[in-house]
N, CA, C and O atoms as a DFTB+ gen file, in Angstrom:
264 C
 N C O
     1  1      90.482     146.193     -15.456
     2  2      89.995     147.182     -16.375
     3  2      90.360     148.575     -15.868
     4  3      90.442     148.818     -14.664
     5  1      90.572     149.459     -16.801
     6  2      90.870     150.828     -16.424
     7  2      89.579     151.603     -16.233
     8  3      88.541     151.283     -16.811
     9  1      89.674     152.613     -15.420
    10  2      88.498     153.443     -15.149
    11  2      88.365     154.464     -16.271
    12  3      89.228     155.329     -16.422
    13  1      87.319     154.379     -17.044
    14  2      87.137     155.290     -18.173
    15  2      86.446     156.584     -17.756
    16  3      86.317     157.507     -18.561
    17  1      86.002     156.657     -16.502
    18  2      85.311     157.842     -16.022
    19  2      86.203     158.545     -14.996
    20  3      86.168     158.195     -13.816
    21  1      87.009     159.540     -15.427
    22  2      87.897     160.212     -14.462
    23  2      87.097     161.060     -13.471
    24  3      85.935     161.393     -13.706
    25  1      87.738     161.391     -12.378
    26  2      87.072     162.213     -11.364
    27  2      86.767     163.591     -11.934
    28  3      87.500     164.112     -12.775
    29  1      85.693     164.157     -11.469
    30  2      85.359     165.507     -11.901
    31  2      86.252     166.509     -11.172
    32  3      86.896     166.188     -10.173
    33  1      86.271     167.701     -11.691
    34  2      87.106     168.729     -11.067
    35  2      86.610     169.038      -9.660
    36  3      87.405     169.391      -8.789
    37  1      85.315     168.911      -9.427
    38  2      84.764     169.170      -8.091
    39  2      85.275     168.134      -7.087
    40  3      85.638     168.483      -5.963
    41  1      85.303     166.860      -7.492
    42  2      85.816     165.809      -6.605
    43  2      87.291     166.021      -6.300
    44  3      87.733     165.818      -5.169
    45  1      88.047     166.427      -7.302
    46  2      89.473     166.692      -7.078
    47  2      89.668     167.892      -6.157
    48  3      90.566     167.883      -5.314
    49  1      88.837     168.923      -6.306
    50  2      88.943     170.106      -5.441
    51  2      88.612     169.745      -3.995
    52  3      89.299     170.179      -3.071
    53  1      87.565     168.955      -3.800
    54  2      87.199     168.532      -2.445
    55  2      88.307     167.677      -1.832
    56  3      88.636     167.831      -0.656
    57  1      88.880     166.778      -2.629
    58  2      89.975     165.936      -2.133
    59  2      91.175     166.793      -1.746
    60  3      91.812     166.550      -0.721
    61  1      91.479     167.788      -2.560
    62  2      92.600     168.683      -2.246
    63  2      92.353     169.473      -0.974
    64  3      93.250     169.609      -0.142
    65  1      91.152     169.990      -0.816
    66  2      90.816     170.750       0.398
    67  2      90.872     169.860       1.634
    68  3      91.344     170.281       2.690
    69  1      90.393     168.643       1.500
    70  2      90.441     167.710       2.628
    71  2      91.886     167.377       2.991
    72  3      92.214     167.262       4.172
    73  1      92.748     167.221       1.996
    74  2      94.164     166.950       2.258
    75  2      94.819     168.118       2.991
    76  3      95.601     167.913       3.920
    77  1      94.500     169.339       2.573
    78  2      95.042     170.517       3.243
    79  2      94.539     170.589       4.681
    80  3      95.303     170.937       5.581
    81  1      93.274     170.269       4.912
    82  2      92.708     170.276       6.258
    83  2      93.413     169.260       7.156
    84  3      93.768     169.573       8.292
    85  1      93.613     168.058       6.652
    86  2      94.289     167.023       7.439
    87  2      95.722     167.439       7.745
    88  3      96.204     167.216       8.855
    89  1      96.409     168.039       6.780
    90  2      97.779     168.500       7.001
    91  2      97.822     169.606       8.057
    92  3      98.720     169.626       8.899
    93  1      96.864     170.517       8.017
    94  2      96.816     171.603       9.006
    95  2      96.558     171.055      10.411
    96  3      97.162     171.519      11.378
    97  1      95.680     170.089      10.524
    98  2      95.407     169.485      11.828
    99  2      96.635     168.763      12.354
   100  3      96.964     168.871      13.535
   101  1      97.316     168.028      11.482
   102  2      98.534     167.324      11.904
   103  2      99.610     168.311      12.345
   104  3     100.298     168.068      13.337
   105  1      99.763     169.407      11.632
   106  2     100.741     170.432      12.013
   107  2     100.381     171.070      13.346
   108  3     101.260     171.335      14.166
   109  1      99.109     171.316      13.564
   110  2      98.653     171.890      14.829
   111  2      99.023     170.984      16.007
   112  3      99.540     171.454      17.020
   113  1      98.754     169.687      15.864
   114  2      99.065     168.769      16.953
   115  2     100.568     168.593      17.143
   116  3     101.025     168.410      18.271
   117  1     101.342     168.645      16.065
   118  2     102.795     168.548      16.184
   119  2     103.352     169.744      16.953
   120  3     104.214     169.584      17.817
   121  1     102.864     170.934      16.641
   122  2     103.318     172.134      17.355
   123  2     102.882     172.088      18.817
   124  3     103.641     172.489      19.699
   125  1     101.688     171.612      19.080
   126  2     101.217     171.496      20.467
   127  2     102.090     170.523      21.261
   128  3     102.401     170.766      22.427
   129  1     102.477     169.432      20.625
   130  2     103.347     168.465      21.295
   131  2     104.715     169.072      21.604
   132  3     105.245     168.888      22.700
   133  1     105.277     169.783      20.654
   134  2     106.584     170.416      20.881
   135  2     106.483     171.472      21.972
   136  3     107.385     171.590      22.801
   137  1     105.393     172.246      21.985
   138  2     105.207     173.235      23.051
   139  2     105.121     172.571      24.419
   140  3     105.592     173.127      25.411
   141  1     104.530     171.401      24.476
   142  2     104.363     170.708      25.756
   143  2     105.687     170.198      26.302
   144  3     105.894     170.205      27.516
   145  1     106.589     169.757      25.431
   146  2     107.843     169.178      25.914
   147  2     109.027     170.129      25.771
   148  3     110.153     169.760      26.104
   149  1     108.791     171.355      25.278
   150  2     109.886     172.295      25.038
   151  2     110.735     172.579      26.292
   152  3     111.961     172.542      26.190
   153  1     110.155     172.856      27.450
   154  2     111.008     173.131      28.628
   155  2     111.922     171.950      28.977
   156  3     113.068     172.150      29.380
   157  1     111.421     170.737      28.824
   158  2     112.244     169.566      29.127
   159  2     113.365     169.400      28.102
   160  3     114.476     169.001      28.453
   161  1     113.076     169.704      26.848
   162  2     114.127     169.630      25.831
   163  2     115.228     170.650      26.094
   164  3     116.411     170.330      25.982
   165  1     114.852     171.859      26.439
   166  2     115.835     172.909      26.718
   167  2     116.655     172.556      27.957
   168  3     117.874     172.729      27.961
   169  1     116.004     172.069      28.998
   170  2     116.726     171.700      30.223
   171  2     117.699     170.548      29.962
   172  3     118.820     170.560      30.469
   173  1     117.283     169.569      29.185
   174  2     118.157     168.447      28.868
   175  2     119.356     168.907      28.051
   176  3     120.485     168.485      28.304
   177  1     119.113     169.769      27.073
   178  2     120.207     170.283      26.257
   179  2     121.179     171.112      27.099
   180  3     122.393     171.004      26.925
   181  1     120.658     171.935      28.004
   182  2     121.517     172.764      28.857
   183  2     122.354     171.900      29.792
   184  3     123.545     172.155      29.969
   185  1     121.750     170.889      30.386
   186  2     122.494     170.004      31.285
   187  2     123.562     169.223      30.517
   188  3     124.688     169.078      30.991
   189  1     123.211     168.729      29.346
   190  2     124.199     168.008      28.530
   191  2     125.340     168.900      28.099
   192  3     126.492     168.466      28.084
   193  1     125.046     170.130      27.750
   194  2     126.097     171.073      27.366
   195  2     127.008     171.396      28.547
   196  3     128.225     171.487      28.389
   197  1     126.423     171.567      29.718
   198  2     127.224     171.859      30.902
   199  2     128.161     170.691      31.224
   200  3     129.323     170.905      31.569
   201  1     127.668     169.481      31.115
   202  2     128.509     168.299      31.356
   203  2     129.625     168.214      30.324
   204  3     130.771     167.932      30.674
   205  1     129.303     168.456      29.054
   206  2     130.314     168.388      27.996
   207  2     131.395     169.449      28.191
   208  3     132.579     169.167      28.003
   209  1     131.004     170.655      28.562
   210  2     131.988     171.722      28.790
   211  2     132.853     171.391      29.996
   212  3     134.063     171.617      29.964
   213  1     132.264     170.867      31.046
   214  2     133.035     170.490      32.235
   215  2     134.051     169.405      31.905
   216  3     135.193     169.479      32.359
   217  1     133.668     168.416      31.138
   218  2     134.588     167.347      30.753
   219  2     135.715     167.904      29.901
   220  3     136.870     167.526      30.094
   221  1     135.410     168.795      28.961
   222  2     136.450     169.400      28.125
   223  2     137.449     170.188      28.964
   224  3     138.656     170.106      28.735
   225  1     136.950     170.953      29.936
   226  2     137.843     171.753      30.785
   227  2     138.743     170.852      31.612
   228  3     139.943     171.102      31.725
   229  1     138.168     169.806      32.190
   230  2     138.972     168.891      33.005
   231  2     140.028     168.205      32.150
   232  3     141.177     168.099      32.579
   233  1     139.683     167.738      30.964
   234  2     140.658     167.083      30.082
   235  2     141.741     168.043      29.629
   236  3     142.910     167.665      29.548
   237  1     141.368     169.282      29.333
   238  2     142.361     170.267      28.903
   239  2     143.341     170.579      30.016
   240  3     144.532     170.741      29.749
   241  1     142.887     170.669      31.237
   242  2     143.788     170.947      32.357
   243  2     144.728     169.780      32.626
   244  3     145.888     169.999      32.974
   245  1     144.260     168.558      32.473
   246  2     145.111     167.391      32.699
   247  2     146.161     167.229      31.614
   248  3     147.264     166.768      31.910
   249  1     145.870     167.584      30.381
   250  2     146.820     167.456      29.291
   251  2     147.942     168.478      29.378
   252  3     149.033     168.228      28.865
   253  1     147.709     169.614      30.007
   254  2     148.735     170.671      30.074
   255  2     149.692     170.469      31.237
   256  3     150.617     171.265      31.398
   257  1     149.514     169.449      32.047
   258  2     150.446     169.212      33.153
   259  2     151.704     168.544      32.642
   260  3     151.680     167.834      31.637
   261  1     152.802     168.775      33.341
   262  2     154.098     168.208      32.925
   263  2     154.207     166.838      33.475
   264  3     155.213     166.163      33.255
């Protein structure tokens, strides 16, 4: 059977506010997590970039030899 009694506007407003609250809390924890691991992410990216540049330089020097 279908529900013939739709939600009132007050119930919909409360549901919307609760959804916004849950989204804000989830965003807060996501940002906190990224802040906690940010130095490790930057260090990993820097080390990977340094390795990639070193490999490119070594390959470029070997290809230019006669």
